[in-house]
DOBA-935914 format. One record per residue: residue in three letters; x, y, z of N, C-alpha, C in turn. Coordinates in steps of 0.05 Angstrom, whole numbers, padded with zeros to 5 digits, always signed. Example, Ala and Ser with C-alpha at 12.3 -4.5 7.8 and 13.67 -1.06 7.14 Angstrom:
<nodes>
NODE | ALA | +00264 | -00114 | +00156 | +00246 | -00090 | +00156 | +00264 | -00066 | +00156
NODE | SER | +00257 | -00045 | +00142 | +00273 | -00021 | +00143 | +00258 | +00001 | +00157
</nodes>
This chain:
<nodes>
NODE | MET | -00106 | -00450 | +00065 | -00095 | -00420 | +00059 | -00094 | -00404 | +00079
NODE | LYS | -00073 | -00390 | +00084 | -00072 | -00369 | +00106 | -00087 | -00342 | +00098
NODE | ALA | -00102 | -00336 | +00116 | -00118 | -00313 | +00114 | -00105 | -00286 | +00122
NODE | ILE | -00108 | -00265 | +00106 | -00098 | -00237 | +00111 | -00101 | -00231 | +00143
NODE | ARG | -00083 | -00223 | +00157 | -00084 | -00218 | +00184 | -00103 | -00193 | +00189
NODE | PRO | -00116 | -00193 | +00215 | -00136 | -00177 | +00220 | -00127 | -00147 | +00213
NODE | ALA | -00143 | -00127 | +00205 | -00137 | -00104 | +00194 | -00130 | -00086 | +00224
NODE | ARG | -00105 | -00071 | +00217 | -00096 | -00055 | +00234 | -00093 | -00025 | +00217
NODE | LYS | -00089 | -00007 | +00235 | -00085 | +00021 | +00220 | -00068 | +00020 | +00193
NODE | PHE | -00045 | +00007 | +00196 | -00026 | +00007 | +00173 | -00043 | -00003 | +00150
NODE | THR | -00056 | -00028 | +00157 | -00067 | -00044 | +00133 | -00088 | -00030 | +00117
NODE | ALA | -00100 | -00006 | +00128 | -00127 | +00001 | +00117 | -00112 | +00015 | +00086
NODE | LEU | -00089 | +00030 | +00089 | -00082 | +00040 | +00062 | -00072 | +00022 | +00043
NODE | ALA | -00060 | +00000 | +00053 | -00052 | -00018 | +00028 | -00067 | -00035 | +00023
NODE | ILE | -00092 | -00043 | +00037 | -00116 | -00058 | +00028 | -00125 | -00043 | +00010
NODE | ALA | -00136 | -00020 | +00019 | -00155 | -00001 | +00002 | -00142 | +00004 | -00024
NODE | VAL | -00113 | +00008 | -00027 | -00099 | +00009 | -00048 | -00101 | -00016 | -00069
NODE | ALA | -00097 | -00034 | -00057 | -00097 | -00064 | -00070 | -00118 | -00076 | -00079
NODE | LEU | -00139 | -00068 | -00063 | -00165 | -00084 | -00070 | -00182 | -00063 | -00087
NODE | ALA | -00173 | -00044 | -00099 | -00193 | -00033 | -00115 | -00204 | -00043 | -00141
NODE | LEU | -00217 | -00061 | -00137 | -00229 | -00079 | -00160 | -00252 | -00071 | -00176
NODE | GLY | -00252 | -00051 | -00189 | -00272 | -00045 | -00208 | -00289 | -00029 | -00202
NODE | THR | -00301 | -00014 | -00187 | -00323 | +00004 | -00187 | -00323 | +00022 | -00211
NODE | ALA | -00299 | +00033 | -00215 | -00297 | +00054 | -00232 | -00281 | +00037 | -00255
NODE | ALA | -00280 | +00013 | -00259 | -00264 | -00005 | -00280 | -00284 | -00006 | -00303
NODE | LEU | -00269 | +00001 | -00327 | -00284 | -00008 | -00348 | -00292 | -00040 | -00357
NODE | PRO | -00311 | -00047 | -00373 | -00313 | -00075 | -00377 | -00287 | -00090 | -00387
NODE | ILE | -00282 | -00113 | -00381 | -00257 | -00128 | -00384 | -00246 | -00124 | -00414
NODE | GLY | -00259 | -00128 | -00432 | -00254 | -00124 | -00461 | -00249 | -00099 | -00466
NODE | ALA | -00258 | -00076 | -00453 | -00251 | -00048 | -00460 | -00225 | -00043 | -00449
NODE | GLN | -00218 | -00054 | -00424 | -00195 | -00048 | -00413 | -00171 | -00060 | -00427
NODE | ALA | -00178 | -00086 | -00437 | -00156 | -00098 | -00451 | -00145 | -00086 | -00474
NODE | GLN | -00168 | -00076 | -00489 | -00164 | -00063 | -00516 | -00155 | -00037 | -00516
NODE | GLY | -00170 | -00025 | -00503 | -00168 | +00008 | -00496 | -00176 | +00022 | -00524
NODE | ALA | -00178 | +00046 | -00519 | -00188 | +00065 | -00547 | -00167 | +00074 | -00555
NODE | PRO | -00162 | +00074 | -00584 | -00136 | +00083 | -00598 | -00135 | +00112 | -00591
NODE | ALA | -00111 | +00121 | -00589 | -00102 | +00148 | -00583 | -00106 | +00165 | -00612
NODE | PRO | -00113 | +00185 | -00612 | -00110 | +00203 | -00634 | -00083 | +00204 | -00644
NODE | ALA | -00080 | +00207 | -00672 | -00052 | +00206 | -00684 | -00034 | +00224 | -00672
NODE | ALA | -00046 | +00252 | -00669 | -00033 | +00273 | -00661 | -00032 | +00278 | -00633
NODE | ALA | -00043 | +00264 | -00614 | -00041 | +00262 | -00582 | -00011 | +00264 | -00573
NODE | THR | -00009 | +00281 | -00557 | +00018 | +00281 | -00543 | +00022 | +00255 | -00525
NODE | PRO | +00043 | +00242 | -00528 | +00046 | +00215 | -00513 | +00045 | +00227 | -00482
NODE | VAL | +00034 | +00203 | -00465 | +00030 | +00211 | -00434 | +00057 | +00203 | -00424
NODE | ALA | +00070 | +00216 | -00403 | +00092 | +00208 | -00392 | +00095 | +00183 | -00375
NODE | VAL | +00113 | +00166 | -00379 | +00108 | +00140 | -00367 | +00121 | +00143 | -00335
NODE | GLN | +00108 | +00138 | -00317 | +00113 | +00146 | -00290 | +00128 | +00115 | -00283
NODE | THR | +00147 | +00116 | -00264 | +00159 | +00092 | -00253 | +00142 | +00079 | -00231
NODE | PRO | +00144 | +00055 | -00229 | +00126 | +00045 | -00207 | +00132 | +00058 | -00178
NODE | GLN | +00155 | +00062 | -00175 | +00160 | +00077 | -00150 | +00151 | +00107 | -00147
NODE | GLN | +00147 | +00119 | -00169 | +00134 | +00149 | -00167 | +00106 | +00144 | -00165
NODE | ILE | +00098 | +00125 | -00176 | +00068 | +00119 | -00173 | +00061 | +00115 | -00146
NODE | VAL | +00073 | +00099 | -00129 | +00067 | +00094 | -00102 | +00073 | +00118 | -00089
NODE | GLN | +00092 | +00135 | -00093 | +00098 | +00156 | -00076 | +00075 | +00174 | -00080
NODE | GLN | +00064 | +00177 | -00102 | +00047 | +00200 | -00111 | +00020 | +00190 | -00098
NODE | ILE | +00011 | +00166 | -00097 | -00011 | +00159 | -00084 | -00009 | +00162 | -00052
NODE | ALA | +00014 | +00155 | -00042 | +00019 | +00164 | -00014 | +00015 | +00193 | -00007
NODE | ASP | +00027 | +00212 | -00026 | +00027 | +00238 | -00019 | +00001 | +00252 | -00024
NODE | LYS | -00013 | +00242 | -00046 | -00037 | +00255 | -00051 | -00062 | +00247 | -00032
NODE | MET | -00059 | +00220 | -00020 | -00079 | +00210 | +00002 | -00071 | +00231 | +00025
NODE | GLY | -00050 | +00231 | +00031 | -00041 | +00245 | +00059 | -00050 | +00273 | +00054
NODE | ALA | -00045 | +00287 | +00035 | -00049 | +00315 | +00033 | -00079 | +00320 | +00029
NODE | ALA | -00095 | +00302 | +00015 | -00125 | +00303 | +00014 | -00139 | +00300 | +00044
NODE | LEU | -00130 | +00282 | +00058 | -00138 | +00280 | +00087 | -00132 | +00298 | +00105
NODE | LYS | -00106 | +00312 | +00101 | -00097 | +00335 | +00122 | -00116 | +00355 | +00124
NODE | GLY | -00129 | +00361 | +00148 | -00149 | +00379 | +00157 | -00176 | +00371 | +00149
NODE | HIS | -00180 | +00350 | +00139 | -00207 | +00342 | +00129 | -00216 | +00315 | +00138
NODE | ARG | -00202 | +00304 | +00157 | -00207 | +00279 | +00170 | -00236 | +00278 | +00182
NODE | ALA | -00246 | +00299 | +00198 | -00273 | +00298 | +00208 | -00293 | +00298 | +00186
NODE | GLU | -00291 | +00310 | +00166 | -00307 | +00311 | +00142 | -00313 | +00284 | +00130
NODE | TYR | -00284 | +00274 | +00125 | -00292 | +00243 | +00113 | -00301 | +00221 | +00129
NODE | LYS | -00294 | +00230 | +00158 | -00307 | +00210 | +00172 | -00335 | +00210 | +00174
NODE | LYS | -00346 | +00235 | +00171 | -00378 | +00237 | +00172 | -00389 | +00233 | +00143
NODE | ASP | -00374 | +00231 | +00125 | -00387 | +00228 | +00095 | -00370 | +00208 | +00081
NODE | LYS | -00380 | +00182 | +00086 | -00363 | +00160 | +00075 | -00363 | +00161 | +00046
NODE | SER | -00382 | +00171 | +00033 | -00387 | +00173 | +00001 | -00363 | +00189 | -00006
NODE | LYS | -00355 | +00210 | +00010 | -00333 | +00229 | -00004 | -00309 | +00213 | +00001
NODE | LEU | -00303 | +00197 | +00022 | -00280 | +00183 | +00026 | -00275 | +00160 | +00001
NODE | VAL | -00296 | +00149 | -00002 | -00297 | +00129 | -00026 | -00292 | +00143 | -00051
NODE | ALA | -00304 | +00170 | -00054 | -00296 | +00181 | -00082 | -00267 | +00188 | -00081
NODE | LEU | -00256 | +00196 | -00055 | -00226 | +00203 | -00054 | -00210 | +00176 | -00065
NODE | ILE | -00219 | +00158 | -00054 | -00203 | +00132 | -00059 | -00205 | +00124 | -00088
NODE | ASN | -00225 | +00132 | -00098 | -00228 | +00123 | -00129 | -00212 | +00141 | -00147
NODE | SER | -00212 | +00168 | -00139 | -00196 | +00184 | -00153 | -00168 | +00181 | -00152
NODE | VAL | -00156 | +00178 | -00129 | -00129 | +00175 | -00124 | -00117 | +00147 | -00135
NODE | LEU | -00132 | +00125 | -00124 | -00118 | +00096 | -00126 | -00128 | +00085 | -00154
NODE | LEU | -00150 | +00086 | -00157 | -00161 | +00067 | -00185 | -00144 | +00072 | -00210
NODE | PRO | -00137 | +00098 | -00219 | -00123 | +00096 | -00243 | -00097 | +00087 | -00244
NODE | HIS | -00087 | +00071 | -00225 | -00058 | +00063 | -00224 | -00061 | +00035 | -00218
NODE | PHE | -00087 | +00021 | -00220 | -00087 | -00010 | -00212 | -00099 | -00023 | -00235
NODE | ASP | -00090 | -00046 | -00240 | -00105 | -00064 | -00268 | -00120 | -00077 | -00256
NODE | THR | -00148 | -00068 | -00251 | -00167 | -00078 | -00239 | -00178 | -00106 | -00250
NODE | SER | -00182 | -00106 | -00275 | -00190 | -00130 | -00288 | -00171 | -00153 | -00283
NODE | TYR | -00141 | -00150 | -00287 | -00129 | -00174 | -00285 | -00124 | -00177 | -00253
NODE | ALA | -00128 | -00162 | -00234 | -00134 | -00173 | -00207 | -00154 | -00186 | -00202
NODE | ALA | -00175 | -00178 | -00213 | -00201 | -00198 | -00211 | -00198 | -00220 | -00217
NODE | ILE | -00185 | -00226 | -00243 | -00183 | -00253 | -00255 | -00165 | -00268 | -00233
NODE | LEU | -00143 | -00252 | -00228 | -00125 | -00275 | -00208 | -00138 | -00275 | -00184
NODE | VAL | -00158 | -00264 | -00171 | -00172 | -00271 | -00146 | -00191 | -00296 | -00151
NODE | LEU | -00199 | -00292 | -00175 | -00217 | -00314 | -00183 | -00204 | -00342 | -00189
NODE | GLY | -00180 | -00338 | -00199 | -00166 | -00363 | -00201 | -00179 | -00382 | -00225
NODE | ARG | -00179 | -00404 | -00217 | -00188 | -00427 | -00239 | -00218 | -00418 | -00241
NODE | TYR | -00235 | -00403 | -00231 | -00262 | -00399 | -00232 | -00266 | -00379 | -00255
NODE | ALA | -00246 | -00360 | -00260 | -00247 | -00342 | -00279 | -00249 | -00355 | -00308
NODE | ARG | -00238 | -00380 | -00309 | -00239 | -00393 | -00341 | -00264 | -00404 | -00350
NODE | THR | -00283 | -00407 | -00328 | -00310 | -00412 | -00327 | -00332 | -00394 | -00325
NODE | ALA | -00325 | -00370 | -00318 | -00343 | -00349 | -00309 | -00343 | -00332 | -00339
NODE | THR | -00372 | -00319 | -00341 | -00372 | -00307 | -00369 | -00361 | -00277 | -00361
NODE | PRO | -00352 | -00263 | -00382 | -00350 | -00234 | -00380 | -00369 | -00217 | -00362
NODE | GLU | -00389 | -00222 | -00365 | -00412 | -00207 | -00347 | -00409 | -00214 | -00318
NODE | GLN | -00402 | -00238 | -00310 | -00400 | -00248 | -00283 | -00375 | -00241 | -00273
NODE | ILE | -00354 | -00232 | -00287 | -00328 | -00225 | -00277 | -00330 | -00192 | -00274
NODE | ASN | -00345 | -00181 | -00288 | -00347 | -00150 | -00285 | -00363 | -00143 | -00260
NODE | ARG | -00385 | -00162 | -00253 | -00405 | -00161 | -00233 | -00387 | -00166 | -00206
NODE | PHE | -00369 | -00184 | -00210 | -00354 | -00193 | -00186 | -00333 | -00173 | -00177
NODE | GLN | -00321 | -00159 | -00201 | -00301 | -00138 | -00198 | -00316 | -00119 | -00177
NODE | LYS | -00342 | -00106 | -00189 | -00353 | -00086 | -00171 | -00360 | -00092 | -00144
NODE | ALA | -00374 | -00119 | -00146 | -00387 | -00126 | -00117 | -00362 | -00129 | -00096
NODE | PHE | -00341 | -00142 | -00108 | -00320 | -00152 | -00089 | -00309 | -00120 | -00078
NODE | TYR | -00299 | -00102 | -00099 | -00292 | -00076 | -00094 | -00307 | -00066 | -00074
NODE | ASP | -00333 | -00059 | -00073 | -00352 | -00044 | -00058 | -00351 | -00056 | -00032
NODE | ALA | -00352 | -00086 | -00029 | -00350 | -00095 | -00006 | -00324 | -00090 | +00010
NODE | LEU | -00300 | -00089 | +00000 | -00273 | -00086 | +00010 | -00272 | -00060 | +00014
NODE | ILE | -00283 | -00037 | +00003 | -00282 | -00008 | +00011 | -00301 | -00005 | +00035
NODE | ASP | -00324 | -00020 | +00034 | -00343 | -00017 | +00056 | -00329 | -00026 | +00080
NODE | ARG | -00310 | -00045 | +00078 | -00296 | -00055 | +00103 | -00274 | -00037 | +00112
NODE | TYR | -00259 | -00028 | +00093 | -00234 | -00016 | +00102 | -00228 | +00012 | +00096
NODE | ALA | -00253 | +00028 | +00083 | -00243 | +00057 | +00078 | -00237 | +00069 | +00101
NODE | ASP | -00254 | +00068 | +00122 | -00254 | +00082 | +00142 | -00226 | +00084 | +00160
NODE | GLY | -00209 | +00062 | +00156 | -00183 | +00059 | +00164 | -00166 | +00082 | +00151
NODE | LEU | -00172 | +00089 | +00127 | -00157 | +00109 | +00115 | -00153 | +00135 | +00128
NODE | ILE | -00178 | +00142 | +00144 | -00174 | +00165 | +00156 | -00153 | +00172 | +00180
NODE | ASP | -00140 | +00149 | +00187 | -00118 | +00147 | +00205 | -00091 | +00150 | +00190
NODE | TYR | -00093 | +00152 | +00167 | -00066 | +00155 | +00148 | -00056 | +00181 | +00150
NODE | ARG | -00026 | +00185 | +00149 | -00016 | +00214 | +00153 | +00007 | +00211 | +00137
NODE | GLU | +00016 | +00233 | +00121 | +00033 | +00239 | +00109 | +00061 | +00233 | +00120
NODE | GLY | +00081 | +00222 | +00102 | +00103 | +00214 | +00114 | +00104 | +00181 | +00127
NODE | ARG | +00081 | +00172 | +00128 | +00080 | +00143 | +00141 | +00093 | +00123 | +00122
NODE | VAL | +00093 | +00131 | +00096 | +00103 | +00110 | +00076 | +00132 | +00117 | +00061
NODE | THR | +00147 | +00101 | +00066 | +00181 | +00103 | +00057 | +00186 | +00086 | +00033
NODE | ILE | +00188 | +00095 | +00009 | +00193 | +00081 | -00014 | +00221 | +00071 | -00010
NODE | LEU | +00229 | +00043 | -00014 | +00258 | +00029 | -00012 | +00265 | +00031 | -00038
NODE | PRO | +00293 | +00031 | -00044 | +00306 | +00032 | -00067 | +00296 | +00012 | -00086
NODE | SER | +00292 | +00019 | -00114 | +00284 | -00001 | -00135 | +00307 | -00026 | -00134
NODE | ARG | +00296 | -00049 | -00146 | +00317 | -00071 | -00145 | +00312 | -00082 | -00182
NODE | GLY | +00301 | -00057 | -00194 | +00296 | -00063 | -00225 | +00273 | -00076 | -00231
NODE | THR | +00265 | -00083 | -00254 | +00244 | -00099 | -00267 | +00253 | -00128 | -00270
NODE | SER | +00235 | -00141 | -00280 | +00239 | -00169 | -00286 | +00255 | -00171 | -00309
NODE | ASP | +00264 | -00196 | -00317 | +00283 | -00197 | -00341 | +00269 | -00192 | -00367
NODE | ASP | +00245 | -00197 | -00370 | +00227 | -00184 | -00395 | +00220 | -00158 | -00392
NODE | GLY | +00224 | -00144 | -00372 | +00217 | -00114 | -00367 | +00191 | -00108 | -00365
NODE | HIS | +00172 | -00127 | -00358 | +00142 | -00126 | -00354 | +00130 | -00129 | -00324
NODE | ARG | +00152 | -00134 | -00307 | +00140 | -00135 | -00282 | +00162 | -00121 | -00261
NODE | ALA | +00147 | -00108 | -00239 | +00165 | -00096 | -00223 | +00155 | -00094 | -00192
NODE | LEU | +00174 | -00095 | -00173 | +00163 | -00094 | -00150 | +00171 | -00069 | -00131
NODE | VAL | +00154 | -00056 | -00121 | +00157 | -00031 | -00105 | +00162 | -00039 | -00073
NODE | ARG | +00183 | -00036 | -00063 | +00180 | -00043 | -00034 | +00180 | -00019 | -00015
NODE | SER | +00162 | -00018 | -00001 | +00161 | +00006 | +00022 | +00155 | -00004 | +00047
NODE | GLU | +00157 | +00015 | +00067 | +00155 | +00009 | +00093 | +00134 | +00029 | +00105
NODE | VAL | +00114 | +00018 | +00118 | +00093 | +00038 | +00132 | +00103 | +00040 | +00165
NODE | THR | +00103 | +00064 | +00172 | +00110 | +00069 | +00203 | +00086 | +00071 | +00219
NODE | LEU | +00079 | +00054 | +00237 | +00059 | +00051 | +00260 | +00064 | +00077 | +00277
NODE | ASP | +00043 | +00081 | +00293 | +00044 | +00102 | +00310 | +00063 | +00094 | +00333
NODE | ASN | +00069 | +00069 | +00336 | +00089 | +00059 | +00357 | +00116 | +00062 | +00348
NODE | GLY | +00123 | +00067 | +00322 | +00144 | +00068 | +00306 | +00157 | +00046 | +00297
NODE | LYS | +00136 | +00022 | +00297 | +00148 | -00004 | +00284 | +00143 | +00000 | +00256
NODE | LYS | +00161 | -00010 | +00242 | +00162 | -00008 | +00209 | +00147 | -00036 | +00197
NODE | ILE | +00128 | -00036 | +00179 | +00117 | -00057 | +00167 | +00122 | -00057 | +00140
NODE | ALA | +00129 | -00081 | +00126 | +00136 | -00082 | +00095 | +00112 | -00088 | +00083
NODE | VAL | +00110 | -00068 | +00064 | +00083 | -00067 | +00044 | +00096 | -00067 | +00014
NODE | ASN | +00094 | -00084 | +00001 | +00103 | -00085 | -00026 | +00086 | -00087 | -00052
NODE | TYR | +00088 | -00072 | -00064 | +00069 | -00069 | -00092 | +00081 | -00082 | -00113
NODE | VAL | +00068 | -00101 | -00129 | +00071 | -00114 | -00151 | +00055 | -00101 | -00174
NODE | PHE | +00074 | -00090 | -00195 | +00063 | -00079 | -00221 | +00071 | -00096 | -00244
NODE | ARG | +00054 | -00087 | -00262 | +00063 | -00099 | -00291 | +00056 | -00079 | -00314
NODE | ARG | +00071 | -00076 | -00332 | +00070 | -00057 | -00357 | +00047 | -00062 | -00373
NODE | ALA | +00035 | -00046 | -00378 | +00007 | -00049 | -00393 | +00012 | -00047 | -00425
NODE | ALA | -00006 | -00050 | -00441 | +00002 | -00053 | -00472 | +00013 | -00021 | -00477
NODE | ASP | -00001 | -00003 | -00463 | +00010 | +00024 | -00472 | +00033 | +00032 | -00461
NODE | GLY | +00049 | +00015 | -00445 | +00075 | +00022 | -00431 | +00070 | +00035 | -00405
NODE | GLN | +00047 | +00038 | -00398 | +00045 | +00048 | -00367 | +00043 | +00025 | -00350
NODE | TRP | +00055 | +00032 | -00324 | +00055 | +00014 | -00303 | +00026 | +00015 | -00286
NODE | LYS | +00020 | -00011 | -00282 | -00002 | -00010 | -00260 | -00003 | -00035 | -00240
NODE | ALA | -00007 | -00028 | -00217 | -00006 | -00045 | -00194 | -00026 | -00070 | -00200
NODE | PHE | -00023 | -00093 | -00189 | -00044 | -00112 | -00188 | -00043 | -00129 | -00162
NODE | ASP | -00020 | -00125 | -00147 | -00022 | -00139 | -00121 | -00009 | -00122 | -00099
NODE | VAL | -00013 | -00132 | -00075 | +00001 | -00118 | -00054 | +00005 | -00138 | -00035
NODE | VAL | +00030 | -00141 | -00024 | +00039 | -00164 | -00004 | +00048 | -00145 | +00022
NODE | ILE | +00028 | -00154 | +00041 | +00031 | -00142 | +00066 | +00044 | -00161 | +00088
NODE | GLU | +00071 | -00154 | +00097 | +00081 | -00173 | +00117 | +00086 | -00200 | +00104
NODE | GLY | +00093 | -00204 | +00078 | +00092 | -00228 | +00065 | +00072 | -00240 | +00055
NODE | ILE | +00048 | -00229 | +00061 | +00022 | -00243 | +00054 | +00012 | -00228 | +00029
NODE | SER | +00013 | -00246 | +00006 | -00004 | -00229 | -00018 | -00033 | -00229 | -00018
NODE | TYR | -00045 | -00207 | -00023 | -00072 | -00202 | -00023 | -00091 | -00222 | -00040
NODE | ILE | -00073 | -00224 | -00068 | -00084 | -00241 | -00088 | -00087 | -00269 | -00080
NODE | ALA | -00065 | -00278 | -00069 | -00068 | -00309 | -00057 | -00087 | -00314 | -00037
NODE | SER | -00083 | -00294 | -00017 | -00103 | -00298 | +00006 | -00133 | -00294 | -00002
NODE | TYR | -00142 | -00282 | -00016 | -00168 | -00276 | -00026 | -00177 | -00296 | -00046
NODE | ARG | -00157 | -00307 | -00063 | -00163 | -00327 | -00081 | -00176 | -00354 | -00066
NODE | GLY | -00159 | -00361 | -00043 | -00167 | -00382 | -00031 | -00197 | -00380 | -00016
NODE | GLN | -00200 | -00356 | -00006 | -00224 | -00349 | +00010 | -00248 | -00345 | -00010
NODE | VAL | -00247 | -00335 | -00034 | -00263 | -00335 | -00060 | -00271 | -00361 | -00066
NODE | GLY | -00248 | -00375 | -00073 | -00248 | -00402 | -00082 | -00268 | -00420 | -00067
NODE | GLU | -00260 | -00416 | -00039 | -00282 | -00432 | -00021 | -00306 | -00427 | -00018
NODE | GLU | -00312 | -00403 | -00021 | -00344 | -00390 | -00024 | -00356 | -00403 | -00050
NODE | ILE | -00342 | -00402 | -00071 | -00352 | -00411 | -00096 | -00358 | -00442 | -00094
NODE | ARG | -00337 | -00458 | -00082 | -00340 | -00484 | -00083 | -00367 | -00491 | -00063
NODE | HIS | -00372 | -00474 | -00045 | -00395 | -00485 | -00026 | -00420 | -00473 | -00038
NODE | SER | -00418 | -00455 | -00054 | -00443 | -00445 | -00067 | -00444 | -00441 | -00101
NODE | SER | -00435 | -00413 | -00104 | -00429 | -00408 | -00135 | -00418 | -00382 | -00135
NODE | LEU | -00411 | -00378 | -00163 | -00400 | -00350 | -00166 | -00421 | -00324 | -00163
NODE | ASP | -00447 | -00334 | -00176 | -00470 | -00318 | -00172 | -00480 | -00310 | -00143
NODE | ALA | -00479 | -00331 | -00128 | -00488 | -00327 | -00099 | -00466 | -00316 | -00088
NODE | LEU | -00437 | -00315 | -00092 | -00421 | -00301 | -00078 | -00422 | -00269 | -00085
NODE | ILE | -00426 | -00269 | -00109 | -00434 | -00239 | -00121 | -00456 | -00227 | -00102
NODE | THR | -00479 | -00242 | -00103 | -00503 | -00230 | -00089 | -00496 | -00226 | -00061
NODE | ARG | -00480 | -00246 | -00045 | -00475 | -00240 | -00018 | -00457 | -00216 | -00011
NODE | LEU | -00440 | -00212 | -00030 | -00421 | -00185 | -00028 | -00439 | -00162 | -00033
NODE | GLN | -00457 | -00161 | -00050 | -00475 | -00139 | -00057 | -00494 | -00134 | -00032
NODE | SER | -00501 | -00155 | -00020 | -00521 | -00148 | +00002 | -00510 | -00145 | +00030
NODE | GLU | -00483 | -00157 | +00032 | -00472 | -00158 | +00060 | -00449 | -00137 | +00059
NODE | GLY | -00437 | -00133 | +00040 | -00412 | -00114 | +00041 | -00394 | -00119 | +00059
NODE | GLY | -00382 | -00105 | +00071 | -00359 | -00109 | +00091 | -00364 | -00137 | +00110
NODE | LYS | -00387 | -00142 | +00121 | -00392 | -00165 | +00133 | -00385 | -00190 | +00114
NODE | ALA | -00391 | -00192 | +00094 | -00380 | -00216 | +00079 | -00352 | -00215 | +00076
NODE | ILE | -00334 | -00198 | +00074 | -00307 | -00199 | +00075 | -00298 | -00211 | +00101
NODE | ASP | -00309 | -00198 | +00126 | -00300 | -00208 | +00154 | -00311 | -00242 | +00152
NODE | SER | -00335 | -00246 | +00147 | -00340 | -00276 | +00143 | -00321 | -00294 | +00130
NODE | MET | -00311 | -00284 | +00105 | -00295 | -00303 | +00088 | -00265 | -00305 | +00106
NODE | LYS | -00261 | -00283 | +00117 | -00234 | -00284 | +00132 | -00231 | -00304 | +00153
NODE | LYS | -00257 | -00301 | +00168 | -00257 | -00322 | +00187 | -00260 | -00349 | +00181
NODE | GLN | -00274 | -00355 | +00158 | -00273 | -00383 | +00150 | -00248 | -00391 | +00137
NODE | GLY | -00232 | -00369 | +00124 | -00206 | -00378 | +00117 | -00187 | -00386 | +00136
NODE | ALA | -00191 | -00372 | +00160 | -00172 | -00374 | +00182 | -00175 | -00401 | +00194
NODE | GLN | -00201 | -00413 | +00194 | -00212 | -00437 | +00206 | -00199 | -00463 | +00186
NODE | GLY | -00200 | -00452 | +00164 | -00193 | -00475 | +00141 | -00166 | -00486 | +00144
</nodes>
């Protein structure tokens, strides 16, 4: 399995967005069912996938503007920013199950929830600092090609402009939740799906040890565990 390419400035935003796997996520059962809305509640307006991606890019750029030094000194504030801007728009439980692949079928709900949090924390530890380099206007949302035939999937195509002017394709894969809201679950950077890439790397780790051992390693090593998995994936 081909590993995700080494992080560059442009990948930090996309990876941090894509890999929001659960530190603020509800348990899987709670996310799947959801709390019933009061009968008199005003319906929440449904944003299109394109609007969601543009909103994330705009909010992130605006929040960082004039405060990069502050976020660079205090990583906890940067992580809090990521949580508040990104997590509400991602189907974290679904993404975690896809990353686990066939191992999700034999994992307990408690293991999957622990994996979500440990994996997310490790990814943010590895990539969050790169978000400081993100600037407003670097993301261009391309015209929509519509949804899938059943209306439950959509692809948002975007381009991220690097400092040297080069444009990189970063595409977001969405699915429509039971409440009608769109949530992303995968990001494809230069043709490479993060779900597919990390599924291979995570699966290799579990085959050589166990899911519990992988969770413990992610919890104890943080971003170093992510780098180690990427190196092993590149060599495999």
